[in-house]
N, C-alpha and C positions, 0 to 999 in steps of 0.2 A: 304740249300739255296733255297729261294723262287723264283718263276717265275719272280718277279719284283725286285729282288735284285739289288741294285745300283740306283734305281729310287728315286728321292727326291721330296716329295710332301709337299706343303705348304697348310695347312688346315686353312683357315680363316672363316670357316663356324660354325654355331651353330644350336642348337635344333636337327633335326633328319635327313633329307635327305642328307645333306652334310656330317655330321659326319659318317653316315652309309656308304656312298660311300667311304670315306677315310679309314674307318676301314677295309673295304674289300680289299683296296689296301695294307694296313698294314699287313693284314692276309697273303698276298701273297708276303711279303718280302720288300715292299717299305719302305723307311725311311719317316715317316709322322711326320711333325712338326705341332702340333696344337697351333695356336696363339689365346690366349684368352685376352679379355680386363681386366682391373683391377676388374671390376664387375663380370667377369667370365661368362661362358656359363650358361644361366638361368636354364638349365635342371639339373645342379648340385643341385638345390633346389627343384626339382620336386619329392617330396616324402611325407611321407614315402612309402616304406622302404629306409633307408640309410645304406650304407656299412661302412661309416666312416663319420666323421664331414666334411661337404662340398662335399660329394660324394654320390649322390642318386643311387639306383639300375638302374634307368632310364638312367642316364648319363653313368654309368659304362658299360652298354650293348652296347654303341655306340662309345666308345672312348678308347678301349684297344689298346695296342701296339704302342702308339704314344708318341713322345717326347712332352713336354709341355713348352711353353714360354709365358710369360705375357708381353704385350706391350700396352702402352697408345698411341693409334693412333689418339687422339684428337688434337694433335699439330704437328708441322713440324718435331721435333726431332724423334718422334716415327715413322712417315711416312718415314723419311729418313732411319731408320733401316729396315722398311718393304721393301723399295726399294732394300736394300742390300740383304735381304733374297730372294726377287723375282729373283734377278740376278743369284742366285745359285740354283734355283728350276727348275725341269723338268715340274712340274704340279702345278697349283694353283687352289684350289676349294674354292669358296666364295658364300655366299648368302646374301650379303649386299643389302640394299634398292637400287633400280635402280638409277644409277648416282653417288653413293658414291665414287667409285674408280675414276670416272672422276673428281669429286670435289677435290679429293686428288692429282690430277695431272696425273692420269693414265686412260684416256679414251681408248677405244679399240684400236684406231689407234696408240696411244703412246705405249701401251703394245706390239703391233705388231712390231713397229719400234725399241724399246729399248730391247725387249726380243724376238727376232724372233723365237726362238725354243721353247718358253714356250707354254704349253697347258693350256688354261684358261677355266675351267669349271665353268659356272655361273648358279646358281640355283635360280629361282624366283617363286613367286606364280602364276602370270598371264602372265609372260613375261616382257620384258623391255620396250616395246612400245605397241601401239594399244590403244583402248578405255579404257582398264583397266590396261595398262602397268604401272609397278612400284608399284601397290597397293599391300598391304600385304595379305597373304593368308595362313592360317593353313590348315592342312589336312582335318578337318571336313568341313571347309568352301568350299573347292574344291569338297568334296564329294557332298555337296549340290548344288553348282553352276554347276558342271559338270554332274548332273543327276544320279550319282551313288547311292545316298541316295534314290532316287525315286523308284528304283527297288529292294530295300532291306527292308524286313519286310513281315509280313503276309498280305494277300490280303485285309483283312478287318481292318487292323491296319494302323498306321501312318508310313511315311518314317522313316527309322532308319539309324543311322551312323553305318557303319561296325565296329565291335568291336576291330579291330587293325588299326593302322594308315597306311593303305595299300597304299594310294597315296604317302605319304612321303617315305615309304620303297621302293616302286617300282621306284620312282624318283631317289633314291640313287643307285639302281641297274642300271638304265638307264644311270646315270652319270658315274658309273664305266665302263659300256660298251662303252659309248661314248669316254671316256678317252683312253681305249684300242684301239679303232678304230683310234683315232688321233695319238697314239703312233705308230701304224702300218704304217700309212701314213707318219709320220715324218721320219721313217727309210728310206723312198724312197726320200722324198723331202727335208729333213733337217729342215722343218718349222713346227712350232706349229700352232694351230688354236683355235678358240672358240668352246667349247662344250656347247651349249645353251639348258638347261633343264628347264622346268617349270612344276609345279604341274598341271596346266591346261592341258597341252599336255598329261601328264600321265593319268589323270582321263578319258579323252576322249578315249585314247587308251585302257582303261580297260573295256569299255562298251560292248564288245562282249559277247553274240550274239545279244544284244538288239539294238546296233547301226546298225548292219547289217540288222536286221529285219525292222527297221524304214526306212533305206535307200531303202529297197526293196518295202515296201508297204505303208509307211507313217503312220502306226498305232502306237500310243503311247503305249509302253509296260506297263503292269501292274505288280504289286508285286505278287509273287507266294510263299512267304515263303521259305522253303528249297527246294521246287520243282523246276524243270527245265521247262522253257517255251516251249521247243521243243523236250524234251526227256521224256519218261515215261516207267517204273517207274524210278524216279531219285529224291528221297526225303527221309525224315525222317519218320520212323514209331516207334510205341511203342512196345517194347518186354516186357516180364514178369518182367524184372529187369532194364529197362532203355531205353533211346532213341537209335535208330539204323538207320543208313543210308544205303540205297542200291541203286545202279545205274545200270540199265541194258540198255546198249547203242545199242544193236542189238538184232535180233530175237533169235540167238543162246543163248545169255546170258539170255534172258527172259525165254526161254524154260528150261534152266538149273535151273533158279530161282524157277519156279513153280513146277518143278520136285522135287527139294529138299524140297519144302513146302508141297509136297504130293497132289498137284492139277495139274498134267500134262495136263489135258484137257483144262486149260486156254490158253495154247499156241496156240491151234487151234480154240478157240472161235472167231467168226468173229469180235467181238468187240475189240479184242486184237491181231489180226493176224499180224499186222505190227506196226511199231513205230507210223506212222500217225494215225492209228486206236486207239492206246493206248492213244495218246495225246488227240484225239477227245473225248475219253470216260474215261478221267483220273479220274473223280469222281467215276464211277463204279469200275474201276480198283483199286483205293485206298481202297474202301470199301472191296473188295475181299481180297486184300493182308493184310489189317490191321488185319482181323480176324486170318489169317494163321500165320502171323509173331508174333502176340501177344501171341502165345502159346509157344514160344521159349525164352530161355535166350540168351542174346545178344552175349556173347563170343562164345558159342557153335554154334550159328547160323552163326556167322562170319567165324568160322573155316570150317563149312560145305560148305558155299557158295564160299569162296575163293578157296577151293579145287576143285570146279567145274568151276573156272574161272569167277565167278560173283563178280564184285567189290562191297565190302560191308565192313562196320566197325561199331563197337560201337561208339557212340558220346562221345568221351573222354572229361573230363575236363582237365585243364592245367596240374595238377599234374599227372594224368594218362598218358597224352601224353608225358611229359618230362621223365617219368619213363618207358615208353614202351620199351620192349626189343629191338625192331628194331631201335628205336631212339638211344638207347645206343650203339647198334652194329654199327650204322653209325657215331658214335662219334659226335653226335649233342648236347651232353651235356658234357662240359669239366670241370673236377675237378682235379686240380693239383697245388701244391705249394701254397695253400691257395686261389687260384683263382677258381671261379665257374662262368661259362658263357655258352653261346650258341656256338656250334661248327661252323666250316667253311663249308658253303653250297656248294661252288664250289670246287670240288676235282679233282686234277690233278694227273696223274700216277707217274711221276718222281719228281715233285715239288708240293707236296700236300697242301702246306700252313699250317699255324699254328695259333691257337688262342693264341696270345702272352700274355705278362704280363698285369696286371691290369692297369687301367688308372692312370696316374701320377698326383701328386698334382699340383696345379697351380704354374707355374714358376719353377718347379723342374729342368728343363733343360735349363733355360735361359742362364746361363753362358756358358754352353757347346755349345749351338746352335750359340750364337753370336760369340764365339771364332772360331767355325768352319766356320763361314761366313767371317772371316778375320779381325775381330776387335781385337785389342791388349787388354791385360789384363787391362791396364789403361782406355781404351775406354769403356770396359765393365763395370768397376766399376764406371766410370763417369755417364754412362747411368742409372745404378742402383741408384746412389746417387741423380740424378736429378728427379727420379721418372718416367723416360721414360720407363724403363723396371723394372720388379719385379721378386723376387723369386730367389731360388738357394742359396746354401751356398758357402762362399768364400773358 
């Protein structure tokens, strides 16, 4: 039994942040009902690779463990069915264009009045109001707008998009966290509330330490590649057989690093005596360490440094990371009953969560969900016949 067993979540979201949020809820036992339009979540077609017809690997990594229902919400009949589902839900997660629910008859004040215990998680690009309120925003657009792209890349190169959709993913995590906060408060008040998440708020929250530095001195941060702007050494070096990252965040770690490298005198060198000294002389430090580190193979050097308490690692590619013994030990790769996926990152002692079944085909649970919502068999079949709902076998 998961920590969220008995919680019913209506997932009206698509693409990434919302589906990732609701998948985390499903992993911990919530009953998540994903509502797709007849056209489907567009990420079903974001491939190759595809796991099956109509299901990309991209979609599958965000939508496991959910029931699936297809509704046509373009007309009043479909919206009536949506109202029935809202009435039975504890949580609704949506990322519609701002104002969509209001046009359908559910502005925020109506949701509060008709479903007072409902927790409404709204995910937008720039927020629902303000100068850019309601405008669309994908992850990379917010990386650009929010300044994140400007600090990513080599010092002499162009700004680069971070190679994973970090703004979307973290927004999903923040939505998950906000829902849990609202559930905790609801246990006291009996009332739901709006959980308002935007990609813009997320990207600004991710700018540390650059935002803190700018707020302190007004200097616009520059790109430093893999190096850290205020810690040294904290960057990638080349070993004899590949790239290697080392981070020495304090004097003890730096002394241990140069001792392992056979140059203990560098720890007392006035140029490198403190972190501030090392940052001020980072070019000279990099030159010294590059020669020493280049003599080692990356795996053996990582073993030596970690044993001395110095954070370090080979720079793995995706295959190496997914096959790493510690990743497998932490059950972050799940392979069972024909399902392969990423494991559950939030682990609880008594209710650890579970990476459940593969994503369901579109409409696979339409009949079951509508019947559980109180519709008679005749009403369900009528909705299917009219094209208001789709999928499922009689």
